[in-house]
C-alpha positions in Angstrom: 37.2 14.1 11.2 38.5 11.9 8.5 42.0 12.2 6.9 42.5 14.7 4.1 42.0 13.1 0.7 45.4 14.0 -0.6 44.8 12.8 -4.2 41.7 14.9 -4.5 43.4 17.9 -2.9 46.3 17.5 -5.4 43.8 17.3 -8.3 42.0 20.5 -7.1 45.3 22.3 -6.6 46.4 21.4 -10.1 43.1 22.9 -11.5 43.7 26.0 -9.2 47.1 26.4 -10.7 45.8 26.0 -14.2 43.2 28.7 -13.6 45.8 31.1 -12.2 48.2 30.6 -15.0 45.8 30.7 -17.8 46.7 33.0 -20.8 43.3 34.7 -20.2 45.0 36.6 -17.4 46.5 38.8 -20.1 43.1 39.8 -21.4 42.5 42.4 -18.7 41.3 46.0 -19.2 44.7 47.2 -20.4 45.1 44.6 -23.2 45.5 46.8 -26.4 43.7 44.5 -28.9 40.9 43.8 -26.5 40.3 47.6 -26.1 40.1 48.0 -29.9 37.7 45.0 -30.3 34.1 45.5 -31.0 31.8 45.4 -28.0 30.3 42.1 -29.0 33.8 40.5 -28.8 35.3 42.6 -26.0 32.4 42.2 -23.4 32.4 38.4 -23.4 36.2 38.2 -23.2 36.2 40.6 -20.3 33.5 38.6 -18.6 35.7 35.4 -19.0 38.6 37.2 -17.4 36.4 38.2 -14.5 35.3 34.5 -13.9 38.9 33.3 -13.3 39.0 34.8 -9.8 35.6 33.3 -9.0 36.6 29.8 -10.1 39.9 30.0 -8.3 38.1 31.0 -5.1 35.6 28.2 -5.4 38.5 25.7 -5.9 40.4 27.1 -3.0 37.3 26.9 -0.8 36.7 23.2 -1.8 40.4 22.4 -1.0 40.1 24.0 2.4 36.8 22.2 3.1 38.6 18.9 2.5 41.3 19.9 5.0 43.9 20.8 2.4 45.9 24.0 1.7 45.3 25.8 -1.6 48.5 26.6 -3.5 48.4 30.1 -4.8 51.3 30.3 -7.1 50.6 32.0 -10.3 53.5 31.2 -12.6 55.5 33.8 -14.4 55.2 34.6 -18.0 56.7 31.9 -20.2 58.6 32.6 -23.4 55.7 32.1 -25.7 53.3 34.1 -23.7 55.5 37.2 -23.5 54.5 38.0 -27.1 50.8 37.8 -26.6 50.5 41.5 -25.9 51.7 42.2 -29.5 49.3 39.9 -31.3 46.2 40.9 -33.1 42.9 39.7 -31.9 42.4 37.8 -35.1 45.5 35.7 -34.3 44.9 35.6 -30.5 41.4 34.3 -30.5 42.3 30.8 -31.9 45.0 30.6 -29.2 42.3 31.4 -26.6 40.1 28.7 -28.1 42.9 26.2 -27.8 43.7 27.3 -24.2 40.0 26.9 -23.3 39.8 23.4 -24.9 42.9 22.4 -22.8 41.2 23.7 -19.7 38.1 21.7 -20.5 40.2 18.6 -20.9 41.8 19.2 -17.5 38.4 19.4 -15.9 37.1 16.3 -17.7 40.1 14.4 -16.5 39.7 15.7 -13.0 36.0 14.7 -12.8 36.9 11.2 -13.9 39.6 11.0 -11.2 37.4 12.3 -8.3 36.6 9.7 -5.8 34.7 10.0 -2.5 33.4 13.6 -2.7 30.2 14.3 -4.5 30.5 18.0 -3.5 33.9 18.3 -5.3 32.5 16.4 -8.3 29.5 18.7 -8.4 31.7 21.8 -8.2 34.0 20.6 -11.0 31.0 19.7 -13.2 29.6 23.2 -12.7 33.0 24.8 -13.5 33.4 22.6 -16.5 30.0 23.7 -17.9 31.1 27.3 -17.4 34.2 26.6 -19.4 32.2 24.9 -22.2 29.9 27.9 -22.5 32.9 30.2 -22.7 34.4 28.0 -25.4 31.3 28.4 -27.5 31.5 32.2 -27.0 35.2 32.2 -28.0 34.5 30.1 -31.1 31.8 32.5 -32.2 34.0 35.5 -31.6 36.8 33.9 -33.5 34.5 33.4 -36.5 33.3 37.0 -36.3 36.8 38.5 -36.0 38.2 36.3 -38.8 35.4 37.5 -41.1 36.3 41.2 -40.5 38.3 43.0 -43.1 41.8 44.2 -42.0 
């Protein structure tokens, strides 16, 4: 068995941490503005929240298959995020679009950095495409919500 590719494991662990600390974790069932959103906005957002665990598990599995140890360390709430529960969906959706764009950039950078594992590169490409599709959905939802009357 070959040595653990530490740089790749570190890259995958950084993505795992980013998934676990995403502001999307606030969008669960109990999020007040999500509960009041229309079904065409609420359902896709809830589906995005549900994909976080799946992506995190896929990254963790890939890390283990490379001989590494996944770091499960969801960070606490930072100062800016503590106010998210009090924001309207109209204000929050652009923040979610921005967060999704940052996540896409992380994946694009990781894919460029991956060396020696086509399996890892394939996984990251698949997860990147999932994020890109979710970004389109978020952008569409932001337009719909912004057009609604208060």
